[in-house]
N, C-alpha and C positions, 0 to 999 in steps of 0.2 A: 823595198827601200823607202818608199813614201811613208809606210806605216812606222818604220823606225824613226824617220825624220819627224813625223807628227808626234810620236811618243817623246822624243827629245825636246821638241818645242813645248809640249804640254808640261813636261818636267821643268823646263826653264820658266814657264809661266807660273807654275806652282812655287818655284824658288823665288821669283820676283814678288809674288803675293806674300809669301812667308817673310821675305826681307822687308816688305812694306809694313806688315804687321809688327815685326820686330822693331822697326824704326819708330812706329807710333807708340809702342809700349815703352821704348827707351825714352822718348820725348815725355811721356806721361810720368815716368820715373824721375826724370830730370826736373820736371815741374814740382813734383812732390818733394824732391830733395831740396829745391830752392825754398819751398814753403816751410819745410822742416828747419832749414837754416835760419829763416826769418823768425820762426817761433822760438828757436834756441837763442837767438840774439835777444829777443824780447824777454825770455826767461832769465838770461844772464843779467839784463838790465834790472829786472825786478829783484833778482838775488843780490845784486850790488846795492840796491836801494835798501833792502832789508838788512843787509850787513851794516850799512852806514847807520840806519836807524837803531840797530842793536848796539852799535858802538856808542852812539849818543846816549842811549838809555843807560848803558853801563857807566858812562862818565857822570851822568846826572845822579844815578843811584849812589855811586861812590861819594859824590859831593854831599848828597843828603845824609849819608851815614856819617861823614866827617862832621857835618853840622850838628847832627843828633848827638854824637859822642861828645862834641865840644860843649853842647848844652848840658848833657849829663854830668860832665866834669864840673861845670859851673854850679849845677844843683847839688852835686855831691859836696863841693866845697862849702856851699851855703848850709847844707844839712850838718856837716861836721862843725861849722862855726856855731850853729844853733845848739848842737849837742854839747859842745864844750862850754857854752854859756849856761846851758841847763845844768851841767855838772857843777859849775861854779856857784850857782844859786842854791843848790841842794846842800853844799858843804858848809 
């Protein structure tokens, strides 16, 4: 009977030890999950920053294209005027 009781107690101690190891690993997993969450938040913040910078770049690029096309229209009008005057002088 004592042998059976000792075997049960030993099994109980093994279970307690296994439970303690499980809890330690669970705590480590929880810490890693918290760290991952912080890194994900940091990544999302950087991604938001990049998205905003890209939007600003696109607005600026569009503005520069509009400016360039407006200047080209002015130059085209000037060249057309010079060309028409040039035709006038030839005839």
